N, C-alpha and C positions, 0 to 999 in steps of 0.2 A: 502493501499500499504506500502509493507516494505522501509527501508532507504538501500541505496544502499550503501558499505562498499566500503575501498579502495580507497578515494576520495578526491580533494585538494579542500577545500571553503575557500576563503577569503573574507572578509567584508573590505570594503571602505568606507569613505566620509569625509566630512570636520571635523574640532576639533568641538566636542559637538553634532556629528549626531547620536550617540551611540553605534558606531562600540563595543566596549568593551562589553557594555551590553548585545547587541545582539549574540556574540560570545559565549557570556556566558549561554545565553538561547537558542540557538541553540543546544550547546555541550550537553545541560541536558535534551533536549528534544530526541536527538539521544541517549544519554544511556537510557535514559528512552525504546528504545527499545531495550534493550541490546547489541547497537555496540558500538566498543572500537573508543573512541574516544581521539583524542590531542587538547589541544588547544595551542594555541602559537601566537606570536607577531612580530611586527619590528617598532621599530628597536629591536631588538632581546633582549637574558638575555645573549648572548657568548661576546666574548674579544669585537670583533668592536660594536658590537651592544650598549653596555655600553660605551663605548667613546662617540658612537652618542649622546645616551640621554643627556652624560655630556655638550655635543654641545650645543644640545636645551633648554638647561636650564641655558644657559648662565653661566655654570662653567668650561667651556673649552672653551679659543677664543684665533687668531692668536694675532700675535704684532700688538699693535693699538689698540687694546680692541675690536676689531669686530671679529661677526663669520666667519668662511672661507666663502669660494665665493660659489657658484651655482654647478659649477661643482667639486670642492673638494667635496661637499656634497652627490651629485650623487655617484662619485667614492665609496667613504664610504659605501653609503647607498649598491651599490653592490656587496662591500666587504664585508658586513656583512650578504647580504642577500646568496650569496654562499656556505657561512659557514655553515647558518642557515637550507639551502636546504642538504646539505652535512650529518651534525650533527645530525639533528633533524625530519627533514619534510619524506625526502626518506627513510630513516630506520622504521618510523612509517607506511608510506603508504607500505612499502611490505610486515608488518606483516597483511597487510587486513583494518587495522587503517581506520578511517576517521582524517583526520587533518583540523582543523580552524582555519585560521590567520587572526588574527586583524591588516589588512593590510598586502601589498607587494609590487611587482612593479611599479602598479598602482598609488602607494603613490607617488614613486620617479617621476612617467613621471609627477603627478600631482603637486607635489610641488618644484619638481628643475626646473622643466618648466618653472611656472608662476614666479618664483623667478629671471629666467633668464633675463625677462625684453624681450628687444625688438627681444632677440635670442631664443624663444621662438619656435620658428617653427622647427628651426636645432636643438634644444636641445631634442626634444621630440624624434628625429629619434635617436641622439645619445645616449640619455640614454635606448630605445628599443636596441639598439645594445649593450651598455654594458652587458645589462640583457638578451641576445640572448641563454646562455647558461643553464640558472637557467629552473627548473622546472616550465611547466606552469599550471595555477589552472585549476580544471575541470569548476568552478563555481566562477565568481565573482557578490557577491551581493553588489550594490551601496546604501547607505542608502543618498535619496534625502532629503535634509532640506531645508527653507531658511534661509540665513548665519544670520538673527537678531535673528533669534530664538537658532540657533547655540552658538551665542553668548551671549545671557541669558544665557543658561546651563553653558555655559563658566563661567561665572558671580559665578551663584551658588555653582559651585563646589568651591570658594572660593583659589584657587592654582594661583601660580604666572604666569603670561603670560611666554610663551613659544617661540621659535624663529619665526614661523608663524601664529603667534596666531592676529595680527593685521586684522582689520576688512577688510580693504580695500584689502588684501592678502584672506583671506577668502572667501570674495564676488566672487575673480578670480577665487580661485580652485571650488568653486559651479558650475559656470561654466563650467570651462573642465571636471568635474564630469558628468554631465549632457551629456557630448558630447565624455563620455570616450569610447563607445563600436568604434567611429568611428577612434580614436586613437590605438585600439587594436581589427582590426577586426577580428583576428586570434581566439579569445579568445570569448568565452562564458558568457557577462556581463549583469546583469539585474538590471533595476534599479526598486528602494524599495521607494514608501512614506515612510519616517520616522519622520511623524507627529503625535502626539495621545502619546496614553498611552503606557508603555513599553509594556503591554500585548497586544496592536494593531499593533505595530508595530512587533513583534515576530510572529502573526499571518502572516502577507503578509512575511516576512524573512520563516519561513516554506511552506510557500506555493511557493514560488519562488525555496528554494529547491526542493521540491516535485515534482514539472512541469520539473526541467530541468534533476534532479538526482534519483528520485526516483524511484523503481520498483516495 
């Protein structure tokens, strides 16, 4: 079965689920079939995305030494996403290539709504409204991993903790991602077991891609 060109695929999951690794593996598989592929990520490498990364790593804070609130973060992510789509995603798709992104607007729905606390129900709808004009993915693959396993993986990376790396936040995010299809009813969302070896997870991701989009 040949891979389908001209589509937009997103990989999502909690920190440590393996999205970056599996984006690279999926792109490698597609290129082996002589498909033109671009990998990308959010926050993007554009001007707004660079600013967001500085916030996530604690290099930029608001007065008082704290990170911006969830609503401000949602607006920053939405601005980055619009620029990302216009400057990178849509031009490559128009050329008939496949774009594989490490995170997209599902991350905003998950991370900002969870961090909004008691306002989470209204936050989901508001964040969806912020992102209503961006390109919809043809497929969103959620890498489902127990939060304790993901926490161990983050420790092994030896990197400084980022804004949303607290274990209790990650547990709430894992629960949100398992219900992602409910929050994005018009999108094609597939949950994939992210446990096991990199090769085992890649095989599941590829199977999900083939079932949903290959022809």
